[in-house]
DSSP file (Angstrom, degrees, kcal/mol; ACC not computed):
  #  RESIDUE AA STRUCTURE BP1 BP2  ACC     N-H-->O    O-->H-N    N-H-->O    O-->H-N    TCO  KAPPA ALPHA  PHI   PSI    X-CA   Y-CA   Z-CA
    1    1 A M              0   0    0      0, 0.0     2,-0.2     0, 0.0    48,-0.2   0.000 360.0 360.0 360.0 134.0    0.0    0.0    0.0
    2    2 A K  B     -a   49   0A   0     46,-2.4    48,-2.1     1,-0.0     2,-0.5  -0.606 360.0-120.8 -93.7 151.9    1.3    3.4   -1.0
    3    3 A S        -     0   0    0     -2,-0.2    46,-0.1    46,-0.2     3,-0.1  -0.804  23.4-132.7 -91.2 125.4    1.3    6.5    1.1
    4    4 A L        -     0   0    0     -2,-0.5     5,-0.1     1,-0.1    38,-0.0  -0.609  35.9 -99.9 -73.4 132.5   -0.6    9.4   -0.5
    5    5 A P     >  -     0   0    0      0, 0.0     4,-2.5     0, 0.0     3,-0.4  -0.279  29.2-127.5 -53.9 135.6    1.5   12.6   -0.2
    6    6 A S  H  > S+     0   0    0      1,-0.2     4,-2.7     2,-0.2     5,-0.2   0.830 106.6  56.6 -60.1 -34.2    0.2   14.6    2.7
    7    7 A E  H  > S+     0   0    0      2,-0.2     4,-2.1     1,-0.2    -1,-0.2   0.913 110.4  44.6 -63.7 -41.2   -0.2   17.8    0.6
    8    8 A L  H  > S+     0   0    0     -3,-0.4     4,-2.6     2,-0.2    -2,-0.2   0.910 112.5  51.4 -69.3 -41.8   -2.4   16.0   -1.8
    9    9 A H  H  X S+     0   0    0     -4,-2.5     4,-2.7     1,-0.2    -2,-0.2   0.925 110.7  49.0 -59.9 -44.3   -4.4   14.3    1.0
   10   10 A D  H  X S+     0   0    0     -4,-2.7     4,-2.6     2,-0.2    -1,-0.2   0.909 110.6  50.7 -61.4 -42.6   -4.9   17.8    2.6
   11   11 A E  H  X S+     0   0    0     -4,-2.1     4,-1.9     2,-0.2    -2,-0.2   0.921 112.0  46.9 -62.0 -44.6   -6.1   19.2   -0.7
   12   12 A I  H  X S+     0   0    0     -4,-2.6     4,-2.2     2,-0.2    -2,-0.2   0.927 112.5  49.8 -63.5 -45.5   -8.6   16.4   -1.2
   13   13 A N  H  X S+     0   0    0     -4,-2.7     4,-2.4     1,-0.2    -2,-0.2   0.911 109.1  51.8 -60.7 -42.8   -9.8   16.7    2.4
   14   14 A E  H  X S+     0   0    0     -4,-2.6     4,-2.3     1,-0.2    -1,-0.2   0.889 109.1  50.7 -61.9 -38.6  -10.3   20.5    2.0
   15   15 A L  H  X S+     0   0    0     -4,-1.9     4,-2.7     2,-0.2    -1,-0.2   0.908 109.6  49.8 -66.5 -41.0  -12.3   19.9   -1.1
   16   16 A F  H  X S+     0   0    0     -4,-2.2     4,-2.5     2,-0.2    -2,-0.2   0.903 109.9  51.3 -64.3 -39.7  -14.6   17.4    0.6
   17   17 A I  H  X S+     0   0    0     -4,-2.4     4,-1.9     1,-0.2    -2,-0.2   0.931 112.3  46.6 -60.3 -45.1  -15.1   19.8    3.5
   18   18 A E  H  X S+     0   0    0     -4,-2.3     4,-2.4     2,-0.2    -2,-0.2   0.899 110.6  53.0 -63.5 -41.1  -16.1   22.5    1.0
   19   19 A A  H  X S+     0   0    0     -4,-2.7     4,-2.1     1,-0.2    -2,-0.2   0.913 109.0  48.5 -62.5 -43.3  -18.4   20.1   -0.9
   20   20 A F  H  X S+     0   0    0     -4,-2.5     4,-2.3     2,-0.2    -1,-0.2   0.858 109.7  53.1 -67.3 -34.0  -20.2   19.1    2.3
   21   21 A K  H  X S+     0   0    0     -4,-1.9     4,-1.6     2,-0.2    -2,-0.2   0.930 109.6  48.0 -63.6 -44.4  -20.6   22.8    3.2
   22   22 A K  H  <>S+     0   0    0     -4,-2.4     5,-2.9     1,-0.2    -2,-0.2   0.874 109.5  53.7 -63.5 -36.3  -22.1   23.5   -0.3
   23   23 A L  H ><5S+     0   0    0     -4,-2.1     3,-1.6     1,-0.2    -1,-0.2   0.921 106.9  50.9 -62.9 -43.7  -24.4   20.5    0.2
   24   24 A D  H 3<5S+     0   0    0     -4,-2.3    -1,-0.2     1,-0.3    -2,-0.2   0.815 108.5  52.5 -62.2 -30.5  -25.6   22.0    3.6
   25   25 A E  T 3<5S-     0   0    0     -4,-1.6    -1,-0.3    -5,-0.1    -2,-0.2   0.390 117.6-117.6 -84.4   3.2  -26.3   25.3    1.7
   26   26 A N  T < 5S+     0   0    0     -3,-1.6     2,-1.1     1,-0.2    -3,-0.2   0.761  71.3 139.0  64.2  27.8  -28.3   23.3   -0.8
   27   27 A K     >< +     0   0    0     -5,-2.9     4,-2.6     1,-0.2     5,-0.2  -0.658  24.1 168.4 -96.8  74.5  -26.0   24.2   -3.7
   28   28 A L  H  >  +     0   0    0     -2,-1.1     4,-2.7     1,-0.2     5,-0.2   0.871  65.6  46.7 -65.8 -45.0  -26.2   20.7   -5.1
   29   29 A N  H  > S+     0   0    0      2,-0.2     4,-2.3     1,-0.2    -1,-0.2   0.928 116.3  45.6 -64.8 -43.9  -24.5   21.1   -8.5
   30   30 A E  H  > S+     0   0    0      2,-0.2     4,-2.1     1,-0.2    -2,-0.2   0.916 113.2  50.9 -64.3 -42.9  -21.6   23.1   -7.0
   31   31 A A  H  X S+     0   0    0     -4,-2.6     4,-2.5     1,-0.2    -2,-0.2   0.920 111.1  48.1 -60.2 -45.5  -21.2   20.6   -4.2
   32   32 A Q  H  X S+     0   0    0     -4,-2.7     4,-2.6     1,-0.2     5,-0.2   0.910 109.8  52.2 -65.0 -41.7  -21.2   17.6   -6.6
   33   33 A S  H  X S+     0   0    0     -4,-2.3     4,-1.7    -5,-0.2    -1,-0.2   0.909 112.1  45.8 -60.0 -42.7  -18.6   19.3   -8.8
   34   34 A I  H  X S+     0   0    0     -4,-2.1     4,-2.2     2,-0.2    -2,-0.2   0.920 113.1  49.1 -68.2 -44.3  -16.3   19.9   -5.9
   35   35 A A  H  X S+     0   0    0     -4,-2.5     4,-2.5     1,-0.2    -2,-0.2   0.907 111.9  48.7 -63.0 -41.8  -16.7   16.4   -4.4
   36   36 A E  H  X S+     0   0    0     -4,-2.6     4,-2.3     2,-0.2    -1,-0.2   0.846 108.6  53.8 -69.4 -32.2  -16.0   14.8   -7.8
   37   37 A K  H  X S+     0   0    0     -4,-1.7     4,-1.1    -5,-0.2    -1,-0.2   0.926 109.4  49.1 -63.7 -43.6  -12.9   17.0   -8.3
   38   38 A A  H >X S+     0   0    0     -4,-2.2     4,-0.7     1,-0.2     3,-0.6   0.937 112.0  47.9 -60.1 -47.2  -11.7   15.8   -4.9
   39   39 A W  H >< S+     0   0    0     -4,-2.5     3,-1.0     1,-0.2    -1,-0.2   0.887 109.5  53.0 -62.4 -39.6  -12.3   12.2   -5.9
   40   40 A H  H 3< S+     0   0    0     -4,-2.3    -1,-0.2     1,-0.2    -2,-0.2   0.703  97.9  65.7 -72.6 -18.0  -10.6   12.6   -9.2
   41   41 A L  H << S+     0   0    0     -4,-1.1    -1,-0.2    -3,-0.6    -2,-0.2   0.748  78.6  95.2 -72.2 -22.9   -7.5   14.0   -7.5
   42   42 A L  S << S-     0   0    0     -3,-1.0     4,-0.1    -4,-0.7   -33,-0.0  -0.585  86.2-120.7 -70.0 118.5   -6.9   10.6   -5.9
   43   43 A P        -     0   0    0      0, 0.0     6,-0.1     0, 0.0    -1,-0.1  -0.195  39.0 -73.4 -64.8 152.7   -4.5    8.9   -8.3
   44   44 A V  S    S+     0   0    0      1,-0.2     2,-0.1    -4,-0.1    -4,-0.0  -0.674 117.4  51.8 -83.1 139.7   -5.2    5.7  -10.0
   45   45 A P  S >  S-     0   0    0      0, 0.0     3,-1.4     0, 0.0    -1,-0.2   0.376  77.1-172.0 -76.8 128.4   -5.3    2.9   -8.8
   46   46 A K  T 3  S+     0   0    0      1,-0.3     3,-0.5    -4,-0.1    -2,-0.1   0.663  76.3  57.4 -65.8 -19.5   -7.6    4.6   -6.3
   47   47 A Y  T 3  S+     0   0    0      1,-0.2    -1,-0.3    31,-0.0    -3,-0.1   0.240  89.7  73.2-101.8  14.7   -7.8    1.6   -3.9
   48   48 A D  S <  S+     0   0    0     -3,-1.4   -46,-2.4     4,-0.1     2,-0.2   0.200  73.7 102.1-110.6  14.9   -4.1    1.2   -3.3
   49   49 A W  B >  S-a    2   0A   0     -3,-0.5     3,-1.4   -48,-0.2     4,-0.3  -0.661  76.7-122.3-103.8 156.5   -3.5    4.2   -1.0
   50   50 A D  T 3  S+     0   0    0    -48,-2.1     3,-0.2     1,-0.3     4,-0.1   0.724 115.7  43.1 -65.1 -21.6   -3.1    4.4    2.8
   51   51 A V  T 3> S+     0   0    0      1,-0.1     4,-2.3     2,-0.1    -1,-0.3   0.207  79.7 112.7-108.3  13.3   -6.1    6.8    3.0
   52   52 A T  H <> S+     0   0    0     -3,-1.4     4,-3.0     1,-0.2     5,-0.3   0.912  75.0  50.6 -54.9 -49.5   -8.3    4.9    0.5
   53   53 A I  H  > S+     0   0    0     -4,-0.3     4,-2.3     1,-0.2    -1,-0.2   0.903 111.3  49.0 -60.7 -41.4  -11.0    3.9    3.0
   54   54 A S  H  > S+     0   0    0      2,-0.2     4,-2.0     1,-0.2    -1,-0.2   0.925 114.7  43.8 -62.9 -45.4  -11.3    7.4    4.4
   55   55 A L  H  X S+     0   0    0     -4,-2.3     4,-2.4     2,-0.2     5,-0.2   0.854 111.7  52.8 -72.9 -34.4  -11.7    9.0    0.9
   56   56 A V  H  X S+     0   0    0     -4,-3.0     4,-2.7    -5,-0.2     5,-0.3   0.924 109.5  50.7 -62.7 -42.9  -14.1    6.3   -0.3
   57   57 A S  H  X S+     0   0    0     -4,-2.3     4,-2.7    -5,-0.3     5,-0.3   0.908 109.4  51.6 -60.3 -41.8  -16.2    7.0    2.8
   58   58 A D  H  X S+     0   0    0     -4,-2.0     4,-2.2     2,-0.2    -2,-0.2   0.957 114.4  40.0 -60.2 -52.5  -16.1   10.7    2.0
   59   59 A I  H  X S+     0   0    0     -4,-2.4     4,-2.6     1,-0.2    -2,-0.2   0.893 118.1  47.8 -68.8 -37.5  -17.3   10.3   -1.6
   60   60 A C  H  X S+     0   0    0     -4,-2.7     4,-2.4    -5,-0.2    -1,-0.2   0.890 111.7  49.6 -71.9 -37.9  -19.8    7.6   -0.8
   61   61 A D  H  X S+     0   0    0     -4,-2.7     4,-2.4    -5,-0.3    -2,-0.2   0.913 111.6  51.0 -61.4 -41.5  -21.3    9.6    2.1
   62   62 A F  H  X S+     0   0    0     -4,-2.2     4,-1.8    -5,-0.3    -2,-0.2   0.955 111.6  45.1 -61.0 -51.0  -21.5   12.6   -0.2
   63   63 A Y  H  X>S+     0   0    0     -4,-2.6     5,-2.6     1,-0.2     4,-1.0   0.868 110.5  55.7 -62.1 -35.7  -23.3   10.6   -2.9
   64   64 A K  H ><5S+     0   0    0     -4,-2.4     3,-0.7     1,-0.2    -1,-0.2   0.925 107.1  49.2 -61.1 -44.3  -25.6    9.1   -0.2
   65   65 A E  H 3<5S+     0   0    0     -4,-2.4    -1,-0.2     1,-0.3    -2,-0.2   0.842 111.4  49.6 -64.6 -33.0  -26.6   12.5    1.0
   66   66 A L  H 3<5S-     0   0    0     -4,-1.8    -1,-0.3    -5,-0.2    -2,-0.2   0.658 114.9-117.6 -76.8 -15.7  -27.3   13.5   -2.6
   67   67 A G  T <<5S+     0   0    0     -4,-1.0     2,-1.5    -3,-0.7     3,-0.2   0.619  73.3 135.8  83.7  13.9  -29.4   10.4   -3.1
   68   68 A A     >< +     0   0    0     -5,-2.6     4,-1.6     1,-0.2     3,-0.4  -0.511  20.9 159.4 -90.3  65.5  -27.0    9.2   -5.8
   69   69 A Y  H  >  +     0   0    0     -2,-1.5     4,-2.9     1,-0.2    -1,-0.2   0.851  63.6  56.6 -63.7 -39.0  -27.0    5.7   -4.3
   70   70 A E  H  > S+     0   0    0     -3,-0.2     4,-2.4     1,-0.2    -1,-0.2   0.869 105.3  52.4 -64.6 -35.3  -25.8    3.8   -7.4
   71   71 A K  H  > S+     0   0    0     -3,-0.4     4,-1.9     2,-0.2    -1,-0.2   0.912 111.1  48.0 -64.9 -40.8  -22.7    5.9   -7.6
   72   72 A S  H  X S+     0   0    0     -4,-1.6     4,-2.7     1,-0.2     5,-0.2   0.942 112.0  48.9 -62.5 -47.5  -22.0    5.1   -3.9
   73   73 A H  H  X S+     0   0    0     -4,-2.9     4,-3.1     1,-0.2     5,-0.2   0.903 108.6  53.9 -60.2 -41.3  -22.6    1.4   -4.5
   74   74 A K  H  X S+     0   0    0     -4,-2.4     4,-2.0     2,-0.2    -1,-0.2   0.934 112.4  42.7 -60.7 -46.8  -20.3    1.4   -7.5
   75   75 A I  H  X S+     0   0    0     -4,-1.9     4,-2.1     2,-0.2    -1,-0.2   0.923 116.0  48.4 -66.9 -44.2  -17.4    2.9   -5.6
   76   76 A L  H  X S+     0   0    0     -4,-2.7     4,-3.2     1,-0.2     5,-0.2   0.908 109.9  52.2 -63.0 -41.3  -17.9    0.7   -2.6
   77   77 A D  H  X S+     0   0    0     -4,-3.1     4,-1.9    -5,-0.2    -1,-0.2   0.900 107.9  51.9 -61.8 -40.0  -18.2   -2.4   -4.7
   78   78 A E  H  < S+     0   0    0     -4,-2.0     4,-0.4    -5,-0.2    -1,-0.2   0.918 113.0  45.2 -62.0 -42.2  -14.9   -1.6   -6.4
   79   79 A L  H >< S+     0   0    0     -4,-2.1     3,-1.3     1,-0.2     5,-0.4   0.939 112.0  50.7 -65.0 -46.8  -13.3   -1.2   -2.9
   80   80 A L  H 3< S+     0   0    0     -4,-3.2    -1,-0.2     1,-0.3    -2,-0.2   0.799 111.7  48.8 -63.3 -28.2  -14.9   -4.4   -1.6
   81   81 A N  T 3< S+     0   0    0     -4,-1.9    -1,-0.3    -5,-0.2    -2,-0.2   0.479  98.6  86.1 -90.1  -3.0  -13.6   -6.3   -4.6
   82   82 A S  S <  S-     0   0    0     -3,-1.3     3,-0.4    -4,-0.4    -3,-0.0  -0.351  87.9-117.8 -85.4 174.2  -10.1   -4.9   -4.3
   83   83 A D  S    S+     0   0    0      1,-0.2    -3,-0.1    -2,-0.1    -1,-0.1   0.139  91.0  97.2 -95.0  19.5   -7.5   -6.5   -2.1
   84   84 A H        +     0   0    0     -5,-0.4     2,-0.2     2,-0.0    -1,-0.2   0.783  60.6  85.8 -82.4 -27.9   -7.3   -3.3    0.0
   85   85 A L        -     0   0    0     -6,-0.4     2,-0.2    -3,-0.4    -5,-0.0  -0.494  63.5-146.7 -82.5 142.9   -9.6   -4.3    2.9
   86   86 A D    >   -     0   0    0     -2,-0.2     3,-1.8     1,-0.1    -2,-0.0  -0.601  34.2-102.0 -95.1 165.3   -8.4   -6.1    5.9
   87   87 A D  T 3  S+     0   0    0      1,-0.3    -1,-0.1    -2,-0.2    -2,-0.0   0.752 121.9  51.8 -59.0 -25.1  -10.7   -8.6    7.8
   88   88 A Y  T 3  S+     0   0    0      1,-0.1     2,-1.4    32,-0.0    -1,-0.3   0.408  76.5 111.9 -94.9   1.6  -11.3   -5.9   10.5
   89   89 A D    <   +     0   0    0     -3,-1.8     4,-0.3     1,-0.2    -1,-0.1  -0.606  29.4 155.6 -80.0  91.9  -12.4   -3.1    8.1
   90   90 A D     >  +     0   0    0     -2,-1.4     4,-2.9     1,-0.1     5,-0.2   0.657  49.8  84.5 -90.4 -18.1  -16.1   -2.8    9.0
   91   91 A G  H  > S+     0   0    0      1,-0.2     4,-2.7     2,-0.2     5,-0.2   0.912  91.9  43.1 -56.7 -52.4  -16.5    0.8    7.9
   92   92 A P  H  > S+     0   0    0      0, 0.0     4,-1.9     0, 0.0    -1,-0.2   0.862 115.3  51.2 -64.0 -32.5  -17.1    0.3    4.1
   93   93 A I  H  > S+     0   0    0     -4,-0.3     4,-1.7     2,-0.2    -2,-0.2   0.917 111.1  47.3 -68.8 -43.3  -19.4   -2.7    5.0
   94   94 A F  H  X S+     0   0    0     -4,-2.9     4,-2.5     1,-0.2    -1,-0.2   0.922 110.0  53.6 -61.7 -43.6  -21.4   -0.5    7.4
   95   95 A L  H  X S+     0   0    0     -4,-2.7     4,-2.5     1,-0.2    -1,-0.2   0.882 103.9  55.5 -60.4 -38.6  -21.6    2.3    4.8
   96   96 A K  H  X S+     0   0    0     -4,-1.9     4,-2.2     1,-0.2    -1,-0.2   0.921 109.4  47.8 -59.0 -43.4  -23.0   -0.2    2.3
   97   97 A G  H  X S+     0   0    0     -4,-1.7     4,-2.6     1,-0.2    -2,-0.2   0.899 109.8  52.3 -63.3 -41.1  -25.8   -1.0    4.9
   98   98 A A  H  X S+     0   0    0     -4,-2.5     4,-2.5     2,-0.2    -2,-0.2   0.887 108.7  50.2 -63.6 -38.9  -26.4    2.7    5.5
   99   99 A I  H  X S+     0   0    0     -4,-2.5     4,-1.7     2,-0.2    -1,-0.2   0.938 111.5  47.8 -65.5 -45.4  -26.8    3.4    1.8
  100  100 A Y  H  X>S+     0   0    0     -4,-2.2     5,-2.4     1,-0.2     4,-0.7   0.898 110.4  53.4 -61.7 -38.6  -29.3    0.5    1.5
  101  101 A F  H ><5S+     0   0    0     -4,-2.6     3,-1.3     1,-0.2    -2,-0.2   0.944 108.6  48.4 -59.2 -48.2  -31.1    1.8    4.5
  102  102 A E  H 3<5S+     0   0    0     -4,-2.5    -1,-0.2     1,-0.3    -2,-0.2   0.795 109.3  54.0 -64.8 -28.0  -31.5    5.3    3.0
  103  103 A Q  H 3<5S-     0   0    0     -4,-1.7    -1,-0.3    -5,-0.2    -2,-0.2   0.624 117.1-114.7 -77.0 -14.0  -32.7    3.7   -0.3
  104  104 A G  T <<5S+     0   0    0     -3,-1.3     2,-1.5    -4,-0.7    -3,-0.2   0.589  75.1 135.3  86.0  11.1  -35.4    1.9    1.7
  105  105 A E     >< +     0   0    0     -5,-2.4     4,-2.4    -6,-0.2    -1,-0.2  -0.622  24.8 168.3 -90.0  75.5  -33.8   -1.5    0.9
  106  106 A L  H  >  +     0   0    0     -2,-1.5     4,-2.6     1,-0.2    -1,-0.2   0.822  67.3  53.8 -69.3 -35.3  -34.2   -2.7    4.5
  107  107 A E  H  > S+     0   0    0      2,-0.2     4,-2.0     1,-0.2    -1,-0.2   0.937 114.2  43.2 -63.1 -44.8  -33.4   -6.4    4.0
  108  108 A L  H  > S+     0   0    0      2,-0.2     4,-2.3     1,-0.2     5,-0.2   0.889 112.2  53.9 -67.9 -38.6  -30.2   -5.5    2.3
  109  109 A A  H  X S+     0   0    0     -4,-2.4     4,-2.9     1,-0.2     5,-0.2   0.941 109.3  48.1 -58.9 -47.5  -29.4   -2.9    4.9
  110  110 A K  H  X S+     0   0    0     -4,-2.6     4,-2.6     1,-0.2    -1,-0.2   0.904 109.5  53.1 -61.1 -42.1  -29.9   -5.4    7.7
  111  111 A M  H  X S+     0   0    0     -4,-2.0     4,-1.8     2,-0.2    -1,-0.2   0.922 113.7  41.8 -60.2 -45.5  -27.6   -7.9    5.9
  112  112 A W  H  X S+     0   0    0     -4,-2.3     4,-2.4     2,-0.2    -2,-0.2   0.879 113.4  52.0 -72.5 -37.5  -24.8   -5.4    5.6
  113  113 A F  H  X S+     0   0    0     -4,-2.9     4,-3.0    -5,-0.2     5,-0.2   0.895 107.4  55.1 -62.7 -38.0  -25.3   -4.1    9.1
  114  114 A D  H  X S+     0   0    0     -4,-2.6     4,-2.4    -5,-0.2    -2,-0.2   0.935 108.4  47.5 -57.4 -47.5  -25.1   -7.7   10.3
  115  115 A K  H  X S+     0   0    0     -4,-1.8     4,-2.1     2,-0.2    -2,-0.2   0.934 115.0  44.9 -60.6 -47.5  -21.7   -8.2    8.6
  116  116 A A  H  X S+     0   0    0     -4,-2.4     4,-2.7     1,-0.2     8,-0.2   0.901 112.9  51.4 -64.7 -40.8  -20.3   -4.9   10.0
  117  117 A N  H  X>S+     0   0    0     -4,-3.0     4,-1.7     1,-0.2     5,-1.0   0.886 108.8  51.0 -64.4 -39.7  -21.7   -5.7   13.4
  118  118 A T  H  <5S+     0   0    0     -4,-2.4    -1,-0.2    -5,-0.2    -2,-0.2   0.919 113.8  44.6 -63.4 -44.1  -20.1   -9.1   13.4
  119  119 A I  H  <5S+     0   0    0     -4,-2.1    -2,-0.2     1,-0.2    -1,-0.2   0.927 123.9  33.7 -65.1 -45.6  -16.7   -7.7   12.5
  120  120 A S  H ><5S-     0   0    0     -4,-2.7     3,-1.3    -5,-0.2    -1,-0.2   0.528  99.0-128.2 -92.9  -6.8  -16.8   -4.8   14.9
  121  121 A K  T 3<5S-     0   0    0     -4,-1.7    -3,-0.2     1,-0.3    -4,-0.1   0.901  79.8 -44.9  56.2  42.0  -18.7   -6.5   17.7
  122  122 A G  T > <S+     0   0    0     -5,-1.0     3,-1.3    -6,-0.2     4,-0.3   0.217 115.9 109.6  92.3 -13.6  -21.2   -3.6   17.8
  123  123 A R  G X   +     0   0    0     -3,-1.3     3,-1.3     1,-0.2     4,-0.5   0.722  61.2  77.7 -68.2 -19.3  -18.7   -0.8   17.6
  124  124 A C  G 3  S+     0   0    0      1,-0.3    -1,-0.2    -8,-0.2     3,-0.2   0.759  93.9  49.9 -63.1 -22.9  -19.7    0.1   14.1
  125  125 A F  G X  S+     0   0    0     -3,-1.3     3,-1.3     1,-0.1    -1,-0.3   0.620  86.5  90.0 -88.3 -12.9  -22.8    1.8   15.4
  126  126 A V  T <  S+     0   0    0     -3,-1.3    -1,-0.1    -4,-0.3    -2,-0.1   0.886  97.4  27.1 -58.0 -49.8  -21.1    4.0   18.0
  127  127 A S  T 3  S+     0   0    0     -4,-0.5    -1,-0.3    -3,-0.2    -2,-0.1   0.196 105.9  96.7-100.9  17.6  -20.3    7.1   15.9
  128  128 A Q  S <  S-     0   0    0     -3,-1.3     5,-0.1     1,-0.1    -3,-0.0  -0.625  89.9 -76.4-103.2 161.6  -23.2    6.7   13.5
  129  129 A P    >>  -     0   0    0      0, 0.0     3,-1.6     0, 0.0     4,-0.7  -0.299  43.4-122.5 -55.3 140.1  -26.6    8.3   13.5
  130  130 A K  H 3> S+     0   0    0      1,-0.3     4,-2.7     2,-0.2     5,-0.2   0.750 103.2  75.5 -59.2 -27.0  -28.8    6.6   16.0
  131  131 A K  H 3> S+     0   0    0      1,-0.2     4,-2.3     2,-0.2    -1,-0.3   0.816  92.5  54.0 -58.8 -30.8  -31.4    5.7   13.4
  132  132 A Y  H <> S+     0   0    0     -3,-1.6     4,-2.6     2,-0.2    -1,-0.2   0.934 110.7  43.4 -71.1 -44.7  -29.2    2.9   12.1
  133  133 A K  H  X S+     0   0    0     -4,-0.7     4,-2.8     2,-0.2     5,-0.2   0.910 114.4  51.4 -65.6 -41.9  -28.8    1.2   15.5
  134  134 A T  H  X S+     0   0    0     -4,-2.7     4,-2.3     2,-0.2     5,-0.2   0.942 112.4  46.0 -60.3 -47.9  -32.5    1.6   16.2
  135  135 A F  H  X S+     0   0    0     -4,-2.3     4,-2.3    -5,-0.2    -2,-0.2   0.948 114.0  48.3 -58.3 -49.5  -33.4    0.1   12.9
  136  136 A Y  H  X S+     0   0    0     -4,-2.6     4,-0.9     1,-0.2    -2,-0.2   0.903 112.6  48.1 -61.4 -43.2  -30.9   -2.8   13.4
  137  137 A S  H  < S+     0   0    0     -4,-2.8    -1,-0.2     1,-0.2     3,-0.2   0.884 118.5  39.8 -65.0 -39.4  -32.1   -3.5   16.9
  138  138 A E  H  < S+     0   0    0     -4,-2.3    -2,-0.2    -5,-0.2    -1,-0.2   0.734 111.0  57.5 -83.2 -23.3  -35.7   -3.5   16.0
  139  139 A Y  H  <        0   0    0     -4,-2.3    -1,-0.2     1,-0.2    -2,-0.2   0.627 360.0 360.0 -86.0 -14.0  -35.4   -5.3   12.7
  140  140 A K     <        0   0    0     -4,-0.9    -1,-0.2    -3,-0.2    -2,-0.1   0.532 360.0 360.0 -58.0 360.0  -33.7   -8.4   14.1
């Protein structure tokens, strides 16, 4: 796994912060343009960097907020099919469940939350919106 130069990582992070601010201001086109610029700054192959999981989470969270679920799934699927994840990496798996939850695909959401919960022994829900844990607890 390669280390992304810190200057580039900082630039990408700043763009994602700006994109989420624009999203909060309901400037959707501008927000999407900024987020996609940030994602495109990550050199190819995108899934071989030390910060890949963090940046995948950023772009997929962004697309989830926009309701662009298929774009999130595509990027997550590429990550999940890469050799980049370790057995203990529950974050992308949890995010997949969150995207399905937001889509209203509750059976699939539960399946992915189950996987993340098994890996993390429940820690995957700690820093997430309470609605996911509530759903998971009630849906069992």
